[in-house]
N, C-alpha and C positions, 0 to 999 in steps of 0.2 A: 504494500500500500504506500503510495507516494505521500510523504509527510505533508506536502502542500495542501492536501485535502483537509488537513486539520486546521488550516487557517480559518479562524472564525468567520461566519457570515455577518449578518446584521447583529449589532450588539444588543439592540432591543427589538427583537424580530417583529413583534406585532406592531408597535408604534412606528418603528422605522419604515416598515413596509407600507403602513397606512399613509404616512407622510410622503413617501416616495411616490406611491400611487396617485395621491392628490396632486403632486407636482407634475406628473406625467399627464394626468387628465387636464390640468390647467394649461399646460404647454400645448396640448393638442387643440384645446378650445380657443386659445389665443396665439395663433401661429406667429412665430418671429419674436415672441416675448420670452426672455430668459427667466427660468425659475431655478432657485437654489434647491439642491438635493443635499439635505443635512445629515443623512445617515452616516454614522461613524462605523468604519469597518476596515478590515485588512484585506486587500485584494492582491491576487497574484500579479507578477510583473506583466506589464503591457495592457492591463485593464484599469481604466480610471475608476475612482471611487463612485462617481455618479453613475457611470455605465454599469458597474458591478452591482450597485444597489438596484438599478432598474432591472437587471437580469434576475436577481433574486426575488424581485416583486412580480415579474411578468411570467417567468418560466416555471413549468411544473411537469408532471409526468406525462401530460397529454400533448406537450409542445414539441415540435420538431425544429431543430436549430441548425443553421449553417454558420459555422465558425470560420472566419477567414484563416486560411492555412498558415499565415504568417504569425499567428499567436503561438506562444510557447505551449507545450503539452500541459503544463500546470493549470492553464486557464480552463481547458476542457475538463480536466480532473476535478477542479474546484466547482465548476458549474454542475457537473454530474453529481458530485457529492451533495451539494446544497439544494439542488432543484429536482434531480431525477430526470431531467429532460433527455430527449433522444437527439442524436446528431445525424445529419445527412451530408454527403458530399455533393448532393445535387441541389443547386440554389433554387431551382423551380419547385422543389418539394418542401421548402422551409416555411414555417410560420414566422420565424424571426431569423434575421441575419445579423451577426455581430461583426463589425468591420473596424479595424484599427488604422488601415492605410488605404483610403479611398482611391488614391492615385494609382495603386497597384491593380485596381479592378478595371479591365478594359471596357466593360459594359455593365450598365445597371438593368438593362432589359432582360438579363439572365434570370432575374427573380420572378416569382409568380405574381402576375398582375390581377389575379382573380378572373372570373368570367362574368358575362352579362347577367347570368342568373345568380351567381354568388360572388359579387365584387368584394365581399368581406373576407374571402378565402385568400387574399393576396398576402405577400410577405411584408412584414414590418421591419424596416432597417434601423438598427441601432449603430450609429456611426460616431466614432470618436474623432474630434477635431482639436487642434491646438488652441484655437481662440475664436471667439465670436466677433472680434473687432478688427482683425488684421487682414482680412481677405477682401475680395472684390465686393463693393457695396451693391446690394440688390434691394429693390422695393417689392414688398409683398402686398397683394390685395386679395380680397376674398372673404368668405364667412369667418367671423371672429376677429377680423382686422377692422378697426374703427374707420380709418380713412385709408392710410397706407402705413406700412411698417418697414423701416429700413433695417437691414441686417447685413453683416459683412463677415460671415464665418470663413475660415480658411478651407477652401474646397477647390478641387481641380476645376478649371474653366468649363470643361465639358459637362460638369454636373448640372449646370443651369440649362444647357441645351436639353439634356435628358429630362430635367424637371418640367420643362415646357411640354414635352411630349407626354410625360406622365400626367400633367394637369389636363391636357386635351383628351386623354383617354378616359376621363371620368365618365361613369362611376367606377370604372376599373382603374387600376394603378396601385402603386405601393405608397405606404405612409412611412415617414422618416422621423426619427428622433436624433438630434445632434447633441453630443455630450462633450463638454470640456471636463476639467478635473472635478468640479463640484456643481455644475449646473447643466440645464437641459433647455433646448429649444425644440418645439414641435413643428414639423412641416407636413401637415396632412395633404393628401392629393388635391384638396380643394384650393390650396394656396397657390396663387398665380404670381410668378416672378417677372419683374421687369428690370433689366440691367440699366445702371446709370451709364450714360455716355457723355464724355467730355465734349462740350460744345466749342 
């Protein structure tokens, strides 16, 4: 048994999970607004505390996860130990995908976009980013955004091209949570991006 699985999960499992779930719900309801995830925990190398807390809150025995292969083996062992989730190497079969290096993924269309009959069957992407402020500024509009919301997470440029296709596929499409070390931004498929262009 790898000793990493003994890394504790959430210190206060019930309240930390409730608070984390509330932050994720709020982030999804108000796209582009950052919410703190305050759960205290020890996470394996390569996983941020915010993303780790979200994993322990969202994953369970019924969930199928695609874990980006660049993660160290300890992350998989830790998630399995604390959530009992199942893993797949096929992105299109995943309920959740956990991504630490978005630039290493050639395509986001490899994930499940759901079907016209079951759009909710799509993959939810949990993506770790370095910052919400240092990337290319984008304006979000759509449900849950009062007027427009400016965000600038560090993401590959192609992400926003993909996101436009994803938005246009509604009601199909993937939903995304972006995580820094301690906070989350929700990007549901209803959020429409517009790039800033220098005039």
